C-alpha positions, 0 to 999 in steps of 0.5 A, spaced: 708 908 435 714 903 436 716 899 430 718 892 431 721 888 426 720 880 428 724 875 425 721 868 424 714 870 427 711 865 424 714 860 428 711 857 435 714 863 439 714 867 434 707 869 433 706 869 441 710 874 441 707 878 434 701 877 438 703 880 444 707 887 441 699 888 437 696 888 443 700 892 446 698 897 440 705 897 437 707 895 428 709 889 427 713 887 421 714 879 421 719 876 416 719 869 415 720 864 410 715 858 412 721 853 413 718 851 419 713 857 421 706 857 419 702 861 415 696 859 419 700 862 425 699 869 422 693 869 418 690 872 423 694 878 424 694 879 416 687 885 417 691 888 423 693 894 420 700 895 424 702 888 421 705 887 415 708 880 413 714 880 408 716 873 405 724 872 405 729 868 407 735 871 412 740 869 409 740 874 404 739 881 406 734 884 409 729 888 405 728 895 405 724 898 410 723 905 410 721 909 417 724 908 424 724 900 427 725 901 434 726 893 436 729 887 432 727 880 434 731 875 431 727 868 433 729 865 426 731 858 426 729 851 426 730 849 433 727 841 435 733 837 435 728 830 434 731 826 427 724 823 425 721 830 425 721 833 418 721 840 421 728 839 425 734 842 425 737 835 424 732 836 417 735 843 416 742 842 417 746 847 413 739 851 413 740 852 421 748 854 421 746 859 415 740 863 419 744 863 426 751 865 423 750 869 416 743 870 417 744 873 425 749 878 421 744 881 416 739 881 421 745 885 426 746 890 420 739 892 419 739 894 426 745 897 427 743 902 420 737 903 423 739 904 431 735 899 434 735 894 439 736 887 438 734 881 441 737 874 439 734 867 441 739 864 444 738 857 447 739 853 453 742 848 448 748 852 448 750 848 455 750 842 451 750 836 456 751 841 462 757 838 467 753 843 472 746 845 474 742 849 475 745 852 469 748 859 470 749 865 464 757 865 466 757 858 464 761 856 458 758 849 456 760 843 454 758 842 447 760 836 442 763 842 436 761 835 431 755 831 433 748 831 429 746 836 434 752 841 433 749 845 427 744 848 432 748 848 438 754 852 434 750 855 430 748 859 436 754 860 440 756 863 433 750 867 433 752 869 440 759 871 439 757 876 433 752 879 437 757 880 442 762 883 437 756 888 434 756 890 441 763 892 442 765 895 435 758 898 434 755 899 441 749 896 439 743 894 444 743 887 444 740 882 449 741 874 447 737 871 450 738 863 452 730 860 452 730 853 456 724 848 453 718 852 451 710 849 450 704 851 448 699 853 443 701 853 436 706 848 437 706 844 430 704 837 432 710 834 427 716 839 430 718 833 433 719 836 440 718 832 447 711 836 450 708 835 442 711 828 441 708 825 448 701 830 447 700 827 439 701 819 441 697 820 447 691 822 443 692 817 439 693 811 444 700 810 441 706 808 444 709 814 448 717 814 446 721 816 451 729 816 449 734 812 454 732 811 461 727 817 462 731 819 468 734 825 463 731 832 466 728 838 463 724 844 465 718 847 462 716 853 460 709 855 458 709 860 452 706 866 456 712 867 461 717 866 455 714 872 452 713 876 458 721 875 459 722 877 451 718 883 452 721 885 459 728 885 457 727 891 453 726 895 459 733 895 461 739 899 460 742 900 453 748 895 453 750 887 451 746 882 456 747 874 456 740 872 459 736 866 461 729 865 460 725 858 462 721 856 468 727 853 473 721 847 475 725 841 473 722 835 471 724 828 469 722 826 461 719 819 465 715 824 469 713 827 464 710 822 459 706 819 465 702 826 467 700 827 459 698 820 458 694 821 465 691 828 463 689 825 457 686 818 459 690 815 455 691 808 454 698 809 450 704 805 453 710 808 454 716 804 451 723 807 450 728 807 445 736 809 444 738 815 448 740 820 441 747 822 441 749 827 446 742 828 449 743 833 455 742 829 461 740 836 465 737 841 463 734 847 469 736 855 468 739 859 474 733 865 472 735 870 477 740 875 473 732 875 469 729 877 476 733 881 478 733 885 471 727 886 470 723 881 475 722 875 470 718 869 474 714 864 470 707 864 473 704 858 470 704 851 473 706 845 469 700 842 469 695 848 468 700 849 462 698 842 459 692 842 459 692 849 455 697 845 451 692 839 450 686 842 449 690 845 443 692 839 440 685 836 440 683 841 435 688 840 430 691 833 431 
């Protein structure tokens, strides 16, 4: 039985990954400090004999784990840019920088000691406000290194750099995964992401808040498709890879707000507020490389994924 360590496994994406790995018969060691993750996301796994949970802050060296470890997934980081969310990286700027720098170094050192594959959850945010679209892996980005979003953008860029350093120096088997906007069940209602914000506001018949004029675009990937990509990337030959994962189906924020309002049957009004600093105008992944490497192709359409997510939020609102 192979053993997989999932750092940040109590988070939105992490808990889905843990579930998929357990369903595949893997032993899973989940490590999280619950800064932005949730105990409720992993409670149901505790009775599984193949699941081990360790509460730990990644900025300290990883705890000793006996035996072989085959894969380390590093998904530990706040991820929401919404300054109004208590769980955003704006609310935790130092912690975000530390977990993507010191934390990533600790995780890589652990993987090196265990001779394990290493998967680093980077982000489309490393492209900043892109000057090209769609964004391909060889695009270097357009990032403000001092703006409020820089704690995440530059944290992820540093994470990628130290991953590549370990791959070069130690021949560590590394996949850097640039994750584009992902949504689905187990998103926390106060995480500040645009999909959760719009659904919550629509369900409560509150004003749906759009920042700017709403013509900025995002490409939304349902979490099950993302998990398929994270699992699929393990099958490529040993080496160092930088890979976009997301859904290239592009939508404006205004269209998303209208769609969610209609699907919920809400009486909400759509209102506009000032656009945050450095908010990217376009976000669309080029996923040709992932498709070439391991046949990655999102299957879940936006309407289908939103319907599942809305039903989930109805039970947790």
